C-alpha positions as CSV (number, residue, x, y, z in Angstrom):
1,M,-4.9,-0.5,5.1
2,I,-5.8,-3.1,7.2
3,A,-3.0,-1.7,10.1
4,M,-5.0,1.3,9.9
5,S,-8.4,0.1,10.5
6,Q,-6.9,-2.2,12.9
7,G,-5.1,0.8,14.7
8,N,-8.7,3.5,14.4
9,N,-10.7,0.2,15.0
10,C,-13.3,0.3,12.5
11,K,-14.1,-1.0,8.4
12,P,-11.7,0.1,5.7
13,R,-14.2,1.6,4.1
14,Q,-14.7,4.3,7.4
15,L,-10.9,5.3,6.5
16,I,-11.5,6.4,2.5
17,G,-10.7,9.6,2.0
18,I,-8.0,12.3,3.4
19,L,-6.8,12.3,7.0
20,K,-9.6,10.4,8.0
21,A,-7.7,8.4,11.0
22,R,-7.3,9.4,14.3
23,K,-5.4,7.0,15.5
24,P,-1.8,5.5,14.1
25,S,-2.2,2.2,12.6
26,T,-0.7,-1.0,14.1
27,P,3.0,-1.6,13.4
28,L,3.2,-2.2,9.6
29,Y,6.4,-3.6,8.0
30,C,6.7,-3.8,4.2
31,I,8.5,-6.8,1.8
32,P,7.3,-5.4,-1.7
33,T,7.9,-8.0,-4.9
34,T,8.3,-5.5,-7.2
35,A,10.9,-3.0,-7.6
36,G,11.2,0.4,-7.9
37,T,7.5,2.1,-8.0
38,G,7.8,2.9,-4.2
39,S,3.9,2.1,-3.0
40,E,5.4,0.3,-0.1
41,A,5.6,3.3,1.4
42,T,3.0,6.0,-0.2
43,L,0.9,7.7,2.2
44,G,-2.2,6.6,0.2
45,A,-4.0,3.3,-0.4
46,V,-6.8,1.8,-2.2
47,V,-9.7,0.0,-1.0
48,S,-11.7,-2.0,-3.5
49,D,-15.0,-2.6,-2.6
50,D,-16.6,-6.0,-3.8
51,E,-20.3,-5.5,-3.5
52,T,-19.7,-2.3,-5.7
53,H,-17.2,-3.2,-7.6
54,Q,-15.7,0.5,-7.1
55,K,-11.9,1.6,-5.7
56,A,-11.6,4.7,-3.2
57,L,-8.9,6.2,-1.9
58,S,-7.5,7.1,1.5
59,I,-5.2,9.3,2.2
60,D,-3.2,9.5,5.6
61,P,0.8,10.0,6.7
62,R,0.0,7.3,9.3
63,M,-0.3,4.9,6.2
64,V,3.5,4.7,5.9
65,P,5.5,1.9,7.2
66,L,8.0,2.0,9.6
67,A,10.2,-0.1,8.0
68,A,10.6,-1.7,4.4
69,A,13.4,-4.8,4.0
70,I,13.6,-4.5,0.0
71,D,15.2,-7.5,-1.2
72,P,16.7,-8.0,-5.1
73,V,16.3,-12.0,-4.7
74,I,12.5,-12.1,-4.3
75,M,12.3,-10.0,-7.4
76,K,15.0,-11.1,-9.4
77,G,12.4,-14.2,-9.6
78,M,10.0,-12.5,-11.1
79,P,8.6,-13.3,-14.4
80,A,10.7,-10.8,-17.2
81,H,7.0,-8.8,-18.6
82,I,6.7,-7.5,-14.9
83,T,9.7,-6.7,-14.3
84,A,9.5,-4.8,-18.0
85,D,6.2,-3.3,-16.0
86,T,7.3,-2.4,-12.7
87,G,10.0,-0.3,-14.7
88,I,7.9,1.2,-17.5
89,D,5.9,2.3,-13.7
90,V,8.8,3.7,-11.8
91,L,9.3,6.0,-15.1
92,T,5.5,7.2,-15.9
């Protein structure tokens, strides 16, 4: 959402909804810290509003990063319960 906001010169809440961006995001590269969820390469992002405590969704293919560097060494250091939780997330 930050990259999309920057590329469109607007605030994240202005991008809530489907295909709200008019321009591509700034170049985006992701390094996931969990395994198998694929969240680093999805079309959607959740925006949390600190004032209203509500969450909203933004969906746009321009949000997909140019590349994701998946480093198993980063994930290897996670606590076992986090690794298990992300594994269950993948299955569901």
